[in-house]
N, C-alpha and C positions, 0 to 999 in steps of 0.2 A: 084372754089372751096367755096361753103355756108361758109359763117361766123361761122352759129352756127351747131350743130350735134343734126338731131333729130333723128336720126336710129330709129325705133321703136315706134317710135310715131305715133298716128291716128288718125286723125281730118279729121269734117265735115265742107264742105267749101258752105256755101247755095250761090246761087248767083256767082256759080262758072264759068258760062260760057263766062263771058266778062267783060269787066275793071278792078275792083279793084279784083272782085274775080278771078281772071283766075290770074292777076298777084300774088296776095297772094298763090292761087294754085300752081304755079311756083315755086316760092320761098317756099314754104314748103316741095316740094316734090324734089327742089335743096339738102334744108338742110334735105334731109331723110327721111322726116315723109310721110307717107300714107294719101292721102287725097280721102272722099269721096266729088266727088262733085255734088252738088244737083244744078240745074237749071230748067226751065220749058221749055225751049229750046232746043231743043237736034238737031238743027241744030248747033249748038255752041259747041258740043263735039268734030268731028273731030278734029277742031283748036285746041283745047285744050289738047288734046288727044296726037298732033304731036309735041306741045308747050313743053311737059313736057318728051318725049319720053325718050329724055338719062340723063335723072335725075334719082338719087338712089332710091328717094320713088315714089311710085306704085299710079296711080291714079284710080279710082275707079267711073264710069259715072255714075249716075242715073239721071233720070228725074223727076221732083216732082214738086209741086205747095203746097209750104207752108201754101196756103190761106186754106187747105185742111187739116184736122185733121189727117186722113189716110191716105195721103203722109207724112206728119212728121212723123208718126209712121213706117212705110215701111222704110223714111230716116236711121232711126235711126239702125232698123232691118236688113238693108242691110248693114251697116258699121261693125254692132257685126260679121252680115254672112260673109264677107271680110275679116276683119283685126280678131276678136276677141276679140276687145276692145275697148274704142273709150275712147284717152285723150283730144280731144278739139272740140269746136266747135265754128266758127264764123259765128255767124247769120248777113251774108251781105247781105242775097237780100235784098229789098228794090223800091220802088218805088216814083221817084223825078217828080218833076215838066214839064221833059218829059214824063211824062206818064200823067201827070194831065193836061197838055196844051200842044201837042206834037205839033199842028202848032203856038205856041205862036210867036215865032220869025218872021214869015210871017208876022202876021196880023199889018198893018200898026197902026192903032189906038190903039195897044200895044207900039207900037215900040216908037209912039209919047207922051204916058204917060210917058216910061220909065221904067215901070216895068209891070209884069206879071198880070194877073187877080188874087183877091183874092180866097184863098181856100176854103170859103164859096160858092162862084159862083160855083164852081166845081154840077159836079150832082152828086146824093147819092149812084147810082154804084161805080164812080170814088171813092168818097169817101171810101166805104165800103172795096173797091178793097185795097187802098192803106192801110186803118187800120188796117185790115187782112192781108196783107205782113210786113207792116212795125212794128207793133206790137204781134197781136195775133199768128201770124206762130210764130215770134221767142219766143214767149213766151211759144208755145207748145212745140217746141222744146226743150229748157231750161228742162223743164219738163221732156219731156223724155228722154234726156241728163243725167236729176238728177244733174243739179248744186247744189241744197241746197245739195246734199249729199258729196260733193266735197272741199275739204278746200284746194288745189291746183291743179295745172296744165291743168286750162282751159283756152280757151280762149274765149270769149265772146264780141259780136256786135263790138267793134272796137280793132283791133289790133296794136299795136306801131308800126308801119311800116313806115320807111322814106327811100321816094324813090331818088335816088342817082343816077342813070346811070340807071338800069335793074334790073329782079329777083333778080340776084345772089347779088347783090349789098342791096337788102330789110334789115331794121335791125329790129328783131325777138324784142317782147315784153320779157323783162328784166326775166319770169319765163322759160324761155326756154335756158338762157346764159349759165347755169352748167346743163341744164338735160343732 
C-alpha cells in the first residue's frame, strides 16, 4: 500500500518511459494518481503499462517529443481529455551525457583522461536538441500547464522522491502529504 493517497489527482509525467520517469509514474499510480505518461519512444509503453496494471491510478500513454511545441500542446490537451483536469506536471524528460556522447565510455582517449569531452565539443545539432529538451520543452509545458496561475499542488522538474526499495517505498513531495 502506498504511503500517500493521491486518488483523484492527475499528473503529466514527461520522460515516463524509462528511468526516473518510469519509477515516478509507478509510484504516482500506486498512490492513486492518474498519470499522462509522455515519452518519445512508443516501444517503452507496453512495459510501463504492464508495470502499473495493478495500481489504483490509471496511466494514459502519449507519444510526444517536447522539443516540438505542437507536441507540448497535444500532451496537455490529451491530459485534459483523458482526466478532465491537471493537478501536477513533472518535467522529467531530459538529455544527458549518454545522449551527447553515447560512445564516451568506449573511447580509450576519453577513459585515459578520466573525463568526457567538453559540452562545447558537441555538434550544434546535439547542443540544440539538449537545449530544446532540457529547457525549452519544459518551459513550454509549464506555460501550457499554467504554472504561473497555480499557487499550490503542482510538481515541477524535480519531485522529491527518496528511493528506498521500489516504487511502493517512494516518498512524495510534502505538498501531497495531506492531499
